[in-house]
N, C-alpha and C positions, 0 to 999 in steps of 0.2 A: 402343963408335961402331961405326958403318956405313960402308963404303964407297960409292961412286956406284955401282960393280959389283952392289953386293948388292941394290937396288932393283931390276933385271933379272928378280930371279926370282917378283916380283909382280903380279898383273894391274891394270894402270894402267886406275881407274875413269873412263870416258870417256862421253858422253850416249848412246849405243847400250848401255852396261852396266844389267843389271839386277841389284837386289839387293833381300834381305828375308831380315836375317839377326837374330838376337841376338847382341849382339856382346860377346864375352867375355874378347878381348886387345885392346887398342889400343894400338901404341908409337908414338911420335913420334920423330923422327929426320932431321936435315937437311932441315925442311922438308915432310919426309912422313909421312902420317899412315896405319900400316899397321895394317889392320884382322884379326881372325881370321887372322893369320899369312899372309893370302891375296890380299889388298886392298890396293890403295894410290892414297890420296887427295894433293891437296896442304894441307896440314894449314893453310892459313889462306883456307879456304872461307870467306866471309863470312855472317853471321847475316842471313836476309832480313826473317824473321817468326818471332813466337813466339806462344803461345798458352799460356800459363803463369800460375799462381797465386803463382810466388817472386818473391822481390824483385828489384825491376826493376834490371836491372846489365847487363852486356857478357855473351853466353856463345859462347866461343870452341871452334869444333869441337876442336882440337887437347885443351882441356883435360876434355873428357867423362869422367867416370870410369866404368867398366864396371861391372856390366852396364847395357844400351841395345839397342834395336832401332833398327835402320837400314835405311831404306826408299828404295831409287832406285829411280825407275820408267826402262824403257826409253824412250828418245827426249827425253828430260826434262833441262834444265840445270840442275836441283838435287834435291836431297836431302833427307828426313828424319831426326831423330833424337827418340827417344820415350824419355823418362825417368822412372819412374812416371808421373803422369798429364800431363806435360806434354809438348807438340810445340812441336821448333824447325825451323824449313826455312832450309836453308843452300843458296847459289849454287852450282855446282861449277865449280870452275876446272880447268879443263886441264892437264895436267900437259905440259910440253915434253920430250919424253923425248931429245931431243939435245943442250938447251942447260940442263936443271933438274936440278939435287943435283949 
């Protein structure tokens, strides 16, 4: 398990962050999702929309299995997860770096 100070070595994903990566590692710890051992998201980011042929159910960002593509455009408060031919749009939750974790 990671301690609170361990999150400081990752880049907190914010509205002004831009990402377009194939995600090969996705670790969930203490409310944070660590992507490719570099970026930190709040793991409770809610699903906004889905464009999927999969069975209708809830999809949690924290539960995605790698690999997948993650796209976060600079200036937007949402991001996209693309898995196979399915696209999921999530609302970005800002991490309170002083009181979170």
